[in-house]
C-alpha positions as CSV (number, residue, x, y, z in Angstrom):
1,X,21.6,11.7,31.5
2,X,22.3,15.4,31.6
3,X,25.7,16.5,32.9
4,X,25.8,17.3,36.6
5,X,23.0,15.0,37.6
6,X,25.4,12.7,39.6
7,X,27.3,15.4,41.5
8,X,26.8,13.6,44.8
9,X,28.8,14.1,48.0
10,X,27.7,11.1,50.0
11,X,26.0,7.8,49.4
12,X,22.2,7.5,50.0
13,X,20.8,5.0,52.6
14,X,17.9,2.7,51.6
15,X,16.1,0.5,54.0
16,X,15.0,-2.5,51.9
17,X,12.8,-4.2,54.5
18,X,9.9,-3.5,52.3
19,X,11.2,-5.8,49.5
20,X,10.2,-8.7,51.7
21,X,6.7,-7.4,52.2
22,X,3.5,-9.1,51.0
23,X,2.4,-5.7,49.7
24,X,3.4,-4.9,46.1
25,X,3.0,-1.2,46.9
26,X,5.7,-1.5,49.6
27,X,7.9,-3.5,47.3
28,X,7.6,-0.9,44.6
29,X,8.4,1.9,47.1
30,X,11.7,0.4,47.8
31,X,12.3,-0.5,44.2
32,X,11.7,3.2,43.2
33,X,14.4,4.2,45.8
34,X,16.8,1.7,44.3
35,X,16.2,3.1,40.8
36,X,16.6,6.6,41.9
37,X,20.0,5.9,43.6
38,X,21.1,3.8,40.6
39,X,20.4,6.7,38.3
40,X,21.7,9.5,40.4
41,X,24.6,7.8,42.3
42,X,25.4,4.3,41.2
43,X,26.5,3.4,44.8
44,X,24.3,3.3,47.9
45,X,24.0,1.6,51.4
46,X,21.2,-0.8,52.2
47,X,19.9,-1.7,55.6
48,X,17.0,-3.8,56.7
49,X,18.6,-6.7,54.7
50,X,18.3,-9.3,57.4
51,X,21.8,-10.8,57.1
52,X,22.7,-12.3,60.4
53,X,25.6,-10.6,62.4
54,X,26.7,-14.1,63.3
55,X,27.2,-15.0,59.7
56,X,29.4,-12.0,59.2
57,X,31.4,-12.6,62.4
58,X,32.1,-16.3,61.3
59,X,33.2,-14.9,57.8
60,X,35.6,-12.4,59.3
61,X,37.1,-15.1,61.6
62,X,37.5,-17.6,58.8
63,X,39.2,-14.9,56.6
64,X,41.6,-13.9,59.4
65,X,42.5,-17.4,59.9
66,X,43.1,-18.0,56.2
67,X,45.3,-14.9,55.6
68,X,47.4,-15.6,58.8
69,X,48.8,-18.7,57.1
70,X,52.3,-18.8,55.6
71,X,52.6,-17.9,52.0
72,X,53.7,-21.3,50.7
73,X,50.5,-22.7,52.4
74,X,48.3,-20.1,50.8
75,X,49.9,-20.7,47.4
76,X,48.7,-24.4,47.5
77,X,45.3,-22.8,46.5
78,X,46.7,-20.5,43.9
79,X,44.0,-19.3,41.5
80,X,46.1,-20.0,38.6
81,X,46.3,-23.7,39.4
82,X,42.5,-24.2,39.9
83,X,39.7,-24.7,37.4
84,X,36.9,-22.1,37.4
85,X,39.0,-19.0,38.3
86,X,38.8,-19.6,42.1
87,X,41.3,-19.7,44.9
88,X,44.1,-17.6,46.4
89,X,45.2,-14.3,44.8
90,X,48.5,-13.1,45.9
91,X,49.6,-9.4,45.9
92,X,50.3,-8.3,42.4
93,X,48.3,-10.9,40.7
94,X,45.5,-8.6,39.8
95,X,46.3,-5.2,38.1
96,X,44.0,-2.7,36.6
97,X,46.7,-0.3,35.5
98,X,50.4,0.1,35.2
99,X,52.6,0.9,38.3
100,X,52.8,-0.7,41.8
101,X,49.8,-2.9,42.4
102,X,47.4,-2.3,45.3
103,X,48.8,-3.9,48.5
104,X,46.2,-6.6,49.0
105,X,45.7,-10.4,48.7
106,X,42.4,-12.2,48.2
107,X,40.6,-15.6,48.2
108,X,37.9,-16.1,45.5
109,X,34.9,-18.2,46.0
110,X,32.2,-18.8,43.4
111,X,28.9,-20.3,42.7
112,X,29.7,-24.0,43.3
113,X,29.1,-26.1,40.2
114,X,29.8,-29.8,40.5
115,X,32.2,-31.6,38.0
116,X,29.1,-33.2,36.3
117,X,27.4,-29.9,35.7
118,X,26.8,-29.4,31.9
119,X,28.6,-26.1,31.9
120,X,31.6,-27.6,33.6
121,X,31.6,-30.6,31.2
122,X,31.5,-28.2,28.4
123,X,34.7,-26.3,29.7
124,X,32.9,-23.1,30.4
125,X,35.3,-20.5,31.8
126,X,34.7,-19.1,35.3
127,X,32.4,-22.0,36.2
128,X,33.5,-24.9,38.4
129,X,33.7,-26.1,42.0
130,X,35.5,-24.2,44.7
131,X,39.2,-24.9,45.9
132,X,38.3,-24.9,49.6
133,X,41.3,-24.5,51.9
134,X,42.0,-27.2,54.5
135,X,41.0,-25.2,57.5
136,X,38.5,-26.3,60.2
137,X,35.2,-24.6,59.8
138,X,36.3,-22.4,56.8
139,X,34.1,-24.0,54.1
140,X,31.1,-24.1,56.3
141,X,31.4,-20.4,57.4
142,X,32.0,-19.0,54.0
143,X,29.5,-21.1,52.2
144,X,26.8,-20.1,54.6
145,X,27.6,-16.5,54.1
146,X,27.8,-16.8,50.4
147,X,24.4,-18.4,50.3
148,X,22.7,-15.7,52.4
149,X,24.1,-12.8,50.5
150,X,23.6,-14.5,47.2
151,X,19.9,-14.8,48.2
152,X,19.9,-11.1,49.1
153,X,21.2,-10.3,45.7
154,X,18.3,-12.2,44.2
155,X,15.9,-10.1,46.2
156,X,17.6,-6.9,45.0
157,X,17.5,-8.1,41.3
158,X,13.7,-8.4,41.8
159,X,13.7,-4.8,43.2
160,X,15.7,-3.6,40.2
161,X,13.3,-5.4,37.9
162,X,10.4,-3.5,39.4
163,X,12.4,-0.2,39.2
164,X,12.8,-0.7,35.5
165,X,9.0,-1.4,34.9
166,X,9.6,-5.1,34.5
167,X,7.7,-8.0,36.3
168,X,9.5,-8.8,39.5
169,X,10.7,-12.2,38.2
170,X,11.8,-10.9,34.8
171,X,15.4,-11.7,35.5
172,X,15.1,-14.9,37.5
173,X,15.6,-17.3,34.7
174,X,18.8,-15.6,33.9
175,X,20.4,-16.8,37.3
176,X,20.8,-20.5,37.6
177,X,24.5,-21.2,37.6
178,X,26.2,-17.7,37.3
179,X,29.9,-16.8,37.7
180,X,29.1,-14.8,40.8
181,X,32.2,-14.5,42.9
182,X,32.7,-13.7,46.6
183,X,36.1,-12.2,47.3
184,X,37.7,-12.3,50.7
185,X,40.1,-9.4,50.4
186,X,42.8,-8.6,52.9
187,X,44.7,-5.3,52.9
188,X,47.7,-5.9,55.3
189,X,49.0,-3.4,57.7
190,X,51.3,-1.1,55.6
191,X,53.3,1.3,57.8
192,X,54.9,2.8,54.8
193,X,51.7,3.7,53.2
194,X,50.8,7.4,52.7
195,X,47.0,8.2,52.8
196,X,46.8,8.7,49.0
197,X,44.8,7.5,46.1
198,X,45.4,3.8,45.2
199,X,45.8,2.8,41.6
200,X,43.0,0.1,41.3
201,X,40.1,2.4,40.0
202,X,37.7,0.3,38.1
203,X,34.1,-0.4,37.5
204,X,32.6,-4.0,38.3
205,X,31.9,-6.3,35.4
206,X,28.7,-7.9,36.7
207,X,25.1,-6.6,37.3
208,X,25.8,-5.2,40.8
209,X,28.0,-5.9,43.8
210,X,27.0,-6.3,47.5
211,X,30.0,-5.2,49.6
212,X,30.9,-5.4,53.3
213,X,34.0,-3.8,54.6
214,X,35.3,-3.3,58.1
215,X,37.4,-0.1,57.6
216,X,37.3,3.2,55.5
217,X,39.1,3.4,52.3
218,X,36.6,3.0,49.5
219,X,36.1,5.9,47.3
220,X,33.5,6.6,44.6
221,X,33.8,8.9,41.7
222,X,31.0,11.4,40.9
223,X,30.3,13.0,37.5
224,X,32.6,15.9,38.3
225,X,35.5,13.5,38.6
226,X,35.6,13.9,42.3
227,X,36.4,11.1,44.7
228,X,33.8,10.6,47.4
229,X,34.5,8.7,50.7
230,X,32.2,5.7,51.2
231,X,33.2,4.5,54.8
232,X,31.4,1.6,56.6
233,X,28.0,2.6,57.8
234,X,25.7,1.0,60.5
235,X,22.1,1.8,61.6
236,X,20.4,0.5,64.6
237,X,23.2,-1.9,65.2
238,X,23.0,-3.3,61.7
239,X,26.0,-3.1,59.4
240,X,25.0,-1.7,55.9
241,X,26.0,-3.3,52.7
242,X,27.3,-1.0,50.0
243,X,25.6,-1.8,46.6
244,X,27.1,-0.5,43.4
245,X,26.0,-0.8,39.8
246,X,28.1,-2.8,37.5
247,X,28.8,-3.0,33.7
248,X,25.8,-5.2,32.9
249,X,23.2,-3.1,34.4
250,X,24.6,-0.1,32.5
251,X,24.2,-2.0,29.3
252,X,20.6,-3.2,30.1
253,X,19.6,0.5,30.7
254,X,21.8,2.1,27.9
255,X,23.5,4.1,30.6
256,X,20.6,5.1,32.6
257,X,22.1,3.1,35.5
258,X,25.8,3.7,35.0
259,X,28.5,1.6,36.4
260,X,30.4,3.8,38.9
261,X,34.2,4.0,39.1
262,X,35.7,3.2,42.5
263,X,39.0,2.5,44.2
264,X,40.5,1.9,47.6
265,X,42.8,4.5,49.0
266,X,46.3,3.5,50.3
267,X,46.0,3.4,54.0
268,X,48.2,2.2,56.8
269,X,45.6,0.1,58.7
270,X,44.7,-3.6,58.2
271,X,41.3,-3.8,56.3
272,X,39.1,-6.6,55.2
273,X,36.6,-6.4,52.4
274,X,34.0,-8.9,51.2
275,X,32.3,-8.1,47.8
276,X,29.9,-10.5,46.2
277,X,29.6,-9.7,42.5
278,X,26.1,-10.7,41.4
279,X,26.0,-11.9,37.8
280,X,23.6,-13.7,35.4
281,X,24.5,-16.9,33.8
282,X,27.6,-17.2,31.7
283,X,25.9,-17.4,28.3
284,X,23.3,-14.7,29.1
285,X,23.3,-12.1,26.4
286,X,22.6,-8.5,27.6
287,X,21.2,-5.8,25.5
288,X,19.3,-2.6,26.3
289,X,15.7,-3.2,27.5
290,X,13.0,-2.0,25.1
291,X,12.4,1.3,26.9
292,X,16.0,2.2,26.4
293,X,16.4,0.9,22.9
294,X,16.2,4.2,20.9
295,X,19.0,4.7,18.4
296,X,20.5,7.6,20.4
297,X,20.3,5.7,23.8
298,X,21.9,2.5,22.6
299,X,24.9,4.0,21.0
300,X,27.9,2.2,22.3
301,X,25.7,-0.4,24.0
302,X,25.8,-3.3,21.6
303,X,24.6,-6.7,22.8
304,X,27.2,-8.4,25.1
305,X,27.6,-11.9,26.5
306,X,27.9,-11.5,30.3
307,X,30.3,-14.5,30.7
308,X,32.5,-13.4,27.8
309,X,32.6,-9.8,29.1
310,X,33.6,-11.1,32.6
311,X,36.2,-13.5,31.2
312,X,37.8,-10.9,28.8
313,X,38.2,-8.4,31.8
314,X,39.8,-11.2,34.0
315,X,42.1,-12.0,31.0
316,X,43.3,-8.4,31.0
317,X,43.8,-8.0,34.8
318,X,44.9,-11.3,36.3
319,X,48.5,-12.0,35.5
320,X,48.1,-15.9,35.2
321,X,45.5,-15.3,32.5
322,X,47.5,-12.6,30.8
323,X,50.4,-15.0,30.5
324,X,48.1,-17.7,28.9
325,X,46.9,-15.1,26.3
326,X,50.4,-14.1,25.4
327,X,51.4,-17.8,25.2
328,X,48.5,-18.4,22.7
329,X,47.0,-21.0,25.2
330,X,43.7,-19.0,25.4
331,X,42.4,-16.1,23.4
332,X,40.3,-12.9,24.2
333,X,36.7,-13.3,23.1
334,X,35.9,-11.5,19.9
335,X,35.0,-7.8,20.5
336,X,36.4,-7.9,24.0
337,X,36.2,-4.5,25.7
338,X,39.2,-3.0,27.5
339,X,39.0,-2.4,31.3
340,X,37.5,0.9,32.0
341,X,35.0,0.8,29.1
342,X,31.9,1.7,31.3
343,X,30.9,4.3,33.7
344,X,33.0,7.5,34.2
345,X,36.0,5.6,33.1
346,X,34.9,6.1,29.5
347,X,36.2,9.6,29.9
348,X,38.1,9.8,33.1
349,X,41.4,7.9,33.5
350,X,42.1,6.2,36.7
351,X,44.7,7.7,39.1
352,X,48.2,6.3,38.7
């Protein structure tokens, strides 16, 4: 990629309705738009996705109810006490850099694998069943939303395959029981906050992310090191999802689809954010696709295990896992990369 080709000032909007067409030509048209946005920005809005507003409303209500509970109640579901890296994440648990952590709490839901699943029986990190809180209707609302947005992710993955000159189903066998996490994130009202950069600048570890947020605050870095606002967007009464490229698609394309650094500004208002991180199966090994496999292109893009990369990043950002590493209870995977190894963060340090 030549310098200056990602000097964007706003996110593009793509109507993906054509991905559901019976016409390959219409699907290819949308796929080409996805590829262009992935190359030139790395972040974009999608509309025409077909996710029911009722599903979104139910998710938001379930999240509000959850985060209104007392802290001792929420800590019954603490992520550090659950198998499979799922559950409640209190403020300060997740840190991308030194300094005061972002003012947020979260609840993490994953692809639900039963206790007798072979990956669970093998003790595979990040894989397991969910730790559902004891709240009426919570599991039903969140599980329905997860299923719908995960299915949307599958459709987008087919579009990305087409955009890369692959058969539409080229990646489908890689997604059977993935460590794909849905995060319910709550930024409480902070009357002392100054509208200023947050410290949580990062790229996402997975293939791509599907995000729905109800308030401004998200910022995306362009190739000039400038932070660009990415507020919520709606078209024709439909809320758009924000899609961003993650580390794994960067590896698959040897940087042609770079992961894009992003953060949330410190703001006073309450904010809810719902990212679903779309990943391939834990043991999937990712390498540059053949058309990107020249010696020059693949420099710095050695083969990676998706699961090991994700687990290594979690071990370096979640405090309960960092304590286990320090105590020698678990170890970083061999060749683990430090957070910020992809996208602009290779050369641009996050704000602190």
